N, C-alpha and C positions, 0 to 999 in steps of 0.2 A: 402595425401590430408588433413590429420588431423582429428579432432573430431568435429562433429556438434551436436548441441542440440537445441531443440525447447521447449519453455515453452509457453503455450497458455491458455488464459482465455477469453472466448467469442470471440470477434473479435480482441482482443489485443494479441500480441505475442512478444517474444524475441527469435531471431534466432542467435545462436553463432557459430562461426567457430574458432576453436583453432588449430593453426599450429605453428610449430617451433618458439616459443617465440613471437607469434603474436596472438591477439584475435580480431576478427572483430564481431561487434554486429549490428544487424538490429532490430529496435524496431518499433512496430506499437502500437500507442495509439490513444486517441481521437483527437489529433492534426494532425496525419498523420503517414507516414512511414519514418524512418530515418536510414541512414547508419552512424554509429559512427566511426569517424576517430580514428584508434588505436594509433596514435602517437601525434596528436594535439587535443586540446579541440574544435573540430568542428564536427557538425552533418550535413550531406547532406540530405535535405528533398526531397524524390522522388516526381515527379509530380503525380497529381491525375490520376488514371487509368493507372498507369505504369506497372501493373501486379505484383507489389511487395506488394500489400495490401492483397493478398491471400497467406496464409502460404504454401499451396500446390505448389506454384510457385517456391519454393526453392529446393524441391526434389519431384519427382513424386511418393512419398509414402504417407501412411496415417499420419495424424497429429491429429487424434481424434479416434472415434469409428471405428475399423477396419472392422467390418461387414458392416456398412453403407458405408464406403469407397469402399469396394469391390463391393457392389451392385450398387453404383453410377457409377463405372467404367465398369460395366457389365463383371466383371472378371470371368474367367472360371477356375474351379479346374481341373488341369491337372493330378496330381498324388499326392501320399504321399511318404514320405521318413522317415527313422528312423535316429535320431541324438541322440545317446546314448539310453536313455529310453524314449525319447520324439518322438512322431509322428508329423511330419511337413506336412502340406498341402501346395502344391505349386499352387498358383493362377497366371494366366497370364492375362494381359490387355495391352491396348495401352494408353500411356499418351496423353490426349487430347490437351495439349499445344505444345508438341514437336513432337508427332507422333512416339516416341520411344517405343519399346517393353519392357515390364516390367514383371518380375517374382517375386512375393512376397511370401516368405516362412513364414508361421504362425504356431504357435502351434495349432494342430488340436482340442484341447480341450478348450484352453483359448482364442484363436484368437490373442494372442500377437505376433507381428512380430519379426522375428529373422534375416532375411536377405532380401535385395532387390537387384535384378540384373536388370540393365538398359542397353539396347543395341540399338545402332543406326545403320545407314547404313554403316558407316565407321568403320574400325577396332579400331580407337582411341576413338570412342564413346561408351566406356564401363565403367560403374560405378558399383561397388559392395559396398553396404552399409550394415554394420553389426550393428544390434540393440543390444546395451549392456544393455539398460534399456528402458522400455516403460510403463509409469504409467498414468492411467486415474483417475480423481477425486481427485487429490492431491491439497490441498489448495495452492494458489499462491497469495502473497500479491500484491496489485495494484502498489506498489512502484517498482516492478520488471520491469514495463513498462514505468517508468519515465526516461526522459533523464538525464544523469549525470549532477550534478551541475557544473556551470561554462562553459557549452558547448554553443557555439554560433551556431545558425542554419543558413544554407545557402541553397537556393533552388538549386536543381540539374536541369540541362537543360532537356527539353523534348527529348525523344529518336528521332533519325532521322526517317523520314517517310520511309516506306518500298519502295524499288525500284519496280515499277510496272512491270519491265522486268524480275524479279526473279520469278521462279516457286515456288509455295507454295507446301509444302509436306502435303499430306492428310494421316491421320492415316489409317492403314489397318483395314478393317472390314471383318468379316466372316459372 
């Protein structure tokens, strides 16, 4: 599935997905949220309240202070594991958007995440994300969140209304 990265400064962010010769960028800045076409000089602007304005909507893991994230999710510390000389704490929680179960592995001393396991009800609904770098407080220039020069902006259509006959999945609570 490639490499993903998130750069965030306040409510602005750059989400990048790099996969076999293709890079997809989603930028949120003061003008809105944009999906940058990787082939043509076009940016699709997401409709307001599309769910894409929240960086946590891209992956059900932390995108800022990990302790705050775990508290907000009411995560439960299930166990600790050794990984070489490092002790990892394994926290579990339910993603409030999708209802999927998550297990976040964090360094027990620094709270830096190392791995996120996400599982759904179906066998195909499994995601393993490995954190190769997680830095907080790094200066990020505002130009990071600017649309590329020469890009024309086109509005994306509003998502279809939910079918009232579909059953909504409720997150498991304990």
